[in-house]
MARKEBA-8030 format. One record per residue: residue number from 0; x, y, z of N, C-alpha, C in turn. Coordinates in pm, whole numbers. Layout:
+-----+--------+--------+--------+--------+--------+--------+--------+--------+--------+
! num !    n_x !    n_y !    n_z !   ca_x !   ca_y !   ca_z !    c_x !    c_y !    c_z !
+-----+--------+--------+--------+--------+--------+--------+--------+--------+--------+
! NUM !      X !      Y !      Z !      X !      Y !      Z !      X !      Y !      Z !
...
+-----+--------+--------+--------+--------+--------+--------+--------+--------+--------+
# end
This chain:
+-----+--------+--------+--------+--------+--------+--------+--------+--------+--------+
! num !    n_x !    n_y !    n_z !   ca_x !   ca_y !   ca_z !    c_x !    c_y !    c_z !
+-----+--------+--------+--------+--------+--------+--------+--------+--------+--------+
!   0 ! -10238 !   3622 !  19617 ! -10310 !   3507 !  19568 ! -10208 !   3401 !  19531 !
!   1 ! -10228 !   3280 !  19574 ! -10134 !   3171 !  19547 ! -10202 !   3059 !  19469 !
!   2 ! -10135 !   3016 !  19364 ! -10177 !   2900 !  19287 ! -10053 !   2816 !  19262 !
!   3 ! -10073 !   2687 !  19245 !  -9960 !   2599 !  19213 !  -9901 !   2648 !  19082 !
!   4 !  -9772 !   2667 !  19080 !  -9703 !   2711 !  18958 !  -9692 !   2861 !  18943 !
!   5 !  -9737 !   2936 !  19044 !  -9724 !   3082 !  19029 !  -9577 !   3122 !  19033 !
!   6 !  -9549 !   3238 !  18979 !  -9410 !   3283 !  18966 !  -9375 !   3398 !  19059 !
!   7 !  -9451 !   3412 !  19164 !  -9428 !   3520 !  19261 !  -9284 !   3517 !  19316 !
!   8 !  -9235 !   3398 !  19345 !  -9101 !   3385 !  19405 !  -8989 !   3413 !  19306 !
!   9 !  -9011 !   3388 !  19177 !  -8903 !   3409 !  19081 !  -8916 !   3539 !  19001 !
!  10 !  -9024 !   3613 !  19021 !  -9042 !   3740 !  18949 !  -8924 !   3836 !  18973 !
!  11 !  -8874 !   3850 !  19097 !  -8757 !   3937 !  19117 !  -8632 !   3889 !  19043 !
!  12 !  -8617 !   3758 !  19030 !  -8502 !   3703 !  18958 !  -8515 !   3733 !  18809 !
!  13 !  -8635 !   3720 !  18755 !  -8659 !   3753 !  18615 !  -8628 !   3900 !  18590 !
!  14 !  -8675 !   3986 !  18680 !  -8649 !   4130 !  18666 !  -8499 !   4158 !  18670 !
!  15 !  -8429 !   4096 !  18763 !  -8284 !   4115 !  18777 !  -8210 !   4072 !  18650 !
!  16 !  -8250 !   3959 !  18592 !  -8186 !   3911 !  18469 !  -8209 !   4009 !  18354 !
!  17 !  -8330 !   4061 !  18341 !  -8360 !   4158 !  18237 !  -8282 !   4287 !  18258 !
!  18 !  -8267 !   4326 !  18384 !  -8191 !   4447 !  18416 !  -8044 !   4430 !  18380 !
!  19 !  -7988 !   4314 !  18412 !  -7847 !   4287 !  18378 !  -7823 !   4292 !  18228 !
!  20 !  -7922 !   4253 !  18149 !  -7912 !   4255 !  18003 !  -7943 !   4393 !  17944 !
!  21 !  -7981 !   4488 !  18029 !  -8012 !   4622 !  17983 !  -8144 !   4632 !  17908 !
!  22 !  -8238 !   4548 !  17942 !  -8364 !   4543 !  17869 !  -8480 !   4616 !  17938 !
!  23 !  -8454 !   4676 !  18053 !  -8560 !   4748 !  18122 !  -8551 !   4898 !  18090 !
!  24 !  -8666 !   4963 !  18096 !  -8675 !   5109 !  18074 !  -8622 !   5151 !  17937 !
!  25 !  -8648 !   5069 !  17836 !  -8604 !   5107 !  17700 !  -8716 !   5085 !  17598 !
!  26 !  -8839 !   5106 !  17641 !  -8957 !   5103 !  17554 !  -8978 !   4969 !  17484 !
!  27 !  -8953 !   4859 !  17553 !  -8982 !   4725 !  17501 !  -9116 !   4678 !  17555 !
!  28 !  -9173 !   4577 !  17491 !  -9301 !   4521 !  17533 !  -9282 !   4377 !  17580 !
!  29 !  -9341 !   4345 !  17693 !  -9344 !   4209 !  17745 !  -9482 !   4152 !  17715 !
!  30 !  -9488 !   4039 !  17647 !  -9614 !   3969 !  17625 !  -9617 !   3851 !  17722 !
!  31 !  -9696 !   3864 !  17826 !  -9712 !   3757 !  17925 !  -9827 !   3669 !  17877 !
!  32 !  -9793 !   3568 !  17798 !  -9891 !   3487 !  17727 !  -9978 !   3402 !  17818 !
!  33 !  -9927 !   3359 !  17929 ! -10002 !   3280 !  18027 !  -9988 !   3350 !  18161 !
!  34 ! -10057 !   3463 !  18176 ! -10032 !   3553 !  18287 ! -10071 !   3497 !  18425 !
!  35 ! -10164 !   3405 !  18430 ! -10203 !   3348 !  18560 ! -10246 !   3456 !  18658 !
!  36 ! -10177 !   3466 !  18770 ! -10211 !   3568 !  18870 ! -10132 !   3698 !  18849 !
!  37 ! -10054 !   3706 !  18744 !  -9989 !   3831 !  18707 !  -9863 !   3867 !  18780 !
!  38 !  -9796 !   3771 !  18840 !  -9676 !   3800 !  18919 !  -9567 !   3864 !  18834 !
!  39 !  -9539 !   3807 !  18719 !  -9432 !   3859 !  18634 !  -9472 !   3994 !  18574 !
!  40 !  -9593 !   4002 !  18522 !  -9641 !   4128 !  18463 !  -9640 !   4240 !  18567 !
!  41 !  -9682 !   4211 !  18688 !  -9684 !   4312 !  18793 !  -9543 !   4357 !  18831 !
!  42 !  -9450 !   4263 !  18835 !  -9312 !   4296 !  18871 !  -9244 !   4383 !  18766 !
!  43 !  -9294 !   4378 !  18643 !  -9228 !   4449 !  18534 !  -9310 !   4565 !  18477 !
!  44 !  -9425 !   4591 !  18534 !  -9515 !   4692 !  18477 !  -9456 !   4833 !  18474 !
!  45 !  -9364 !   4863 !  18562 !  -9304 !   4996 !  18564 !  -9185 !   5009 !  18470 !
!  46 !  -9137 !   4897 !  18416 !  -9016 !   4899 !  18335 !  -9037 !   4859 !  18189 !
!  47 !  -9150 !   4796 !  18160 !  -9180 !   4751 !  18024 !  -9326 !   4778 !  17992 !
!  48 !  -9358 !   4786 !  17864 !  -9498 !   4788 !  17822 !  -9547 !   4644 !  17834 !
!  49 !  -9653 !   4622 !  17908 !  -9698 !   4486 !  17937 !  -9829 !   4457 !  17864 !
!  50 !  -9831 !   4343 !  17796 !  -9952 !   4288 !  17734 !  -9976 !   4153 !  17799 !
!  51 ! -10102 !   4127 !  17836 ! -10132 !   4002 !  17906 ! -10233 !   3918 !  17828 !
!  52 ! -10230 !   3789 !  17855 ! -10321 !   3694 !  17793 ! -10326 !   3570 !  17882 !
!  53 ! -10435 !   3499 !  17875 ! -10445 !   3370 !  17943 ! -10568 !   3299 !  17888 !
!  54 ! -10568 !   3168 !  17895 ! -10684 !   3090 !  17853 ! -10803 !   3117 !  17944 !
!  55 ! -10776 !   3142 !  18071 ! -10883 !   3168 !  18168 ! -10915 !   3317 !  18173 !
!  56 ! -11037 !   3352 !  18145 ! -11078 !   3493 !  18150 ! -11056 !   3551 !  18289 !
!  57 ! -11076 !   3469 !  18394 ! -11055 !   3516 !  18531 ! -10912 !   3566 !  18550 !
!  58 ! -10817 !   3494 !  18495 ! -10676 !   3533 !  18511 ! -10649 !   3668 !  18445 !
!  59 ! -10704 !   3690 !  18328 ! -10684 !   3818 !  18260 ! -10749 !   3931 !  18340 !
!  60 ! -10870 !   3907 !  18389 ! -10940 !   4009 !  18467 ! -10865 !   4041 !  18595 !
!  61 ! -10820 !   3937 !  18666 ! -10747 !   3956 !  18791 ! -10616 !   4031 !  18766 !
!  62 ! -10541 !   3988 !  18665 ! -10412 !   4050 !  18636 ! -10430 !   4194 !  18590 !
!  63 ! -10532 !   4221 !  18510 ! -10557 !   4359 !  18466 ! -10580 !   4448 !  18588 !
!  64 ! -10657 !   4400 !  18684 ! -10680 !   4476 !  18807 ! -10551 !   4497 !  18884 !
!  65 ! -10470 !   4395 !  18890 ! -10342 !   4403 !  18961 ! -10250 !   4504 !  18895 !
!  66 ! -10251 !   4508 !  18762 ! -10164 !   4601 !  18690 ! -10212 !   4745 !  18702 !
!  67 ! -10341 !   4765 !  18710 ! -10397 !   4900 !  18712 ! -10401 !   4960 !  18852 !
!  68 ! -10397 !   4877 !  18954 ! -10405 !   4925 !  19093 ! -10275 !   4996 !  19131 !
!  69 ! -10287 !   5104 !  19209 ! -10164 !   5169 !  19256 ! -10090 !   5078 !  19354 !
!  70 !  -9960 !   5087 !  19354 !  -9881 !   5002 !  19446 !  -9892 !   5046 !  19587 !
+-----+--------+--------+--------+--------+--------+--------+--------+--------+--------+
# end
C-alpha cells in the first residue's frame, strides 16, 4: 500500500541505525505514534515490542492486520 509520506523506503535504514546502536532484541518498546500504513512497525515487529497509534482508525486497523499476519 502506498501513500504520500510513507516510510517503506526508509524502514530498512531505521532498522539498521537501531541495530548499530544495539537497540534491537533487548526487550524495548517502539511506540509508532503516527503508524500510517505500518511500514516502520512492520519492519521492527520481530525485534521490538511494538505499540501503534494513529489519528485515522483505518491506519490502526490496517497496521494491526499487517503486524499480526505471518510474513
